[in-house]
N, C-alpha and C positions, 0 to 999 in steps of 0.2 A: 758654399752658397747652399740656402735653403729656401724653398718654396712650396706651400701647402703641405710643409710637415715633411718634405722629401728634401735629403742632403744630396747634394750633387758631389760626385767623386769622379777624380780622372780614371780612364780606362788604361791600363795599362798595355793594350794593344792596338791603341787608338793613335796615329798619326797627327791628329789634330789636339789631343791631349798631351804627348809626350814627345813630340819634335823629334829632332833628331834623325835617326836612320828612317823611321817609320814614316815620316814629313817628306824627307829627302827622297823616295821611292816615287812620289808622283808630283812634291812642291817644294817651292822655296819661300819661306817665311819673310814677308816684307816688313810688316809691322804689326803692332795692336793698335784696334780701334776703341774706341769706348767700352763695348761689352764682345768684343770679338778680335778675331786675327784675321789679317789680309794677308792671301798665299798667293802667288804666281804658279799657275799650275804650268809643269814642265813640258807639256805637249802643246805646242804653239803654233797648230794649224788655224788658229784663230788669233791672231797677234794681239796680246793684249789679256789674254783670259785669266782669270783671276777665281779665287774662292773666296768668301768671306765666311768665318766658321766662329760660332758661338763659341763664348770662353769656357763653359762648363760642358761635360759629356751629357748632353739630354738628346732626347731621339726628336720631339715634336715642339712647336710654337706653344703648344697648349700646356708645355711643361714647364714654361717659365712667367714671369710675372709680366703684367700688362705694361709696366715700365722699363723692363729689360726687353720685350719685344717691341717696342717702339723706338728704343736704343738699338736694338739689332737692326731693324730697316733703316733706321737713320744712317747706320754702318753700311748698310748695302747700297743707299742711295749715295754716300759719300764716295764710296769707291768707284761705283758706278760714272759718278760725274767726273772724278781723276781718269778712268779709265777713255770717256768720252773726248776729256780734253787733250790726253795723250796721243791717242790714236786715231781720233777721228772715225770710229765705225758709224755704217750706216744705221745700225741698229744693234743694241745689247740684249740677247736672251739671257734669262735667267732661270737657272733649273734648280729644284730643291729635292733631292732624292735621299739617299740613306738607309735603303733595305739592309746593306751590308755591315757598315759602320754605326749606324744609328746615331751619328752626331750631327746636330742641327747644322746644316751650312747651304750656302745657295753658290751655284756656280755662275760666273758673270762672263758671258760668252759673246765677245763683240764680233759683228758680223757687217760682211763687206759685200757690197753687189760685185756680180762677176769672180767673185772668189769661191773657195772651199765652202760647200754646203749652203750656198745663199738659196733662200727660200724654202728650205726644208728645218727639219729637227738635228741639231750638232750630234755627233757621236759624242761619248762619253770618253772614250780615249781614241783617236782615230790610229795615232803611233807614227804619223806622217813625218812630224816637223820637231826636231829637238835641237837645241841653240848650244853655243860655246859660253862657259863661263862668261866671258867677257859682253856678250850678246843679251845673257841673263839680265845681267848688272845693268846693263843701258836700259832694259824694258822697266825694271826696278826703280831704277833713278828718275825715269819719264812719269811714272805713276807717282813716288813720292814727292815730287815736283809740283803735281796739280792735286794733292791732297788737301 
């Protein structure tokens, strides 16, 4: 893809770009959306936590066209609606970071009253809750059923 004369390349060290083992270290690919990928975060202290990662290796929202920016936010909205419908959180927190990997992505973190971290900022990786393959598959099925 090209925007403002810049050609976007895949980063060979980026899990969002390359998937496989790099992505498996922290997430599970769910599906492609219009301009992004939806990924289930492996650490599930916040049931239903996902990541929406832009399709190309760009760092900032200002690096993509206005049309792709709007489509990216539509993807974030679509994923958030699916999380709300599947898991009924009291709130979804949104986090956009990338200091290390520099790949545009949003964390969608369902928050539940009277549960872990309600009323505070979510930890990037609390390392508390990992699931079986079957449990991950159940979460993914719930999300997909609501996309």
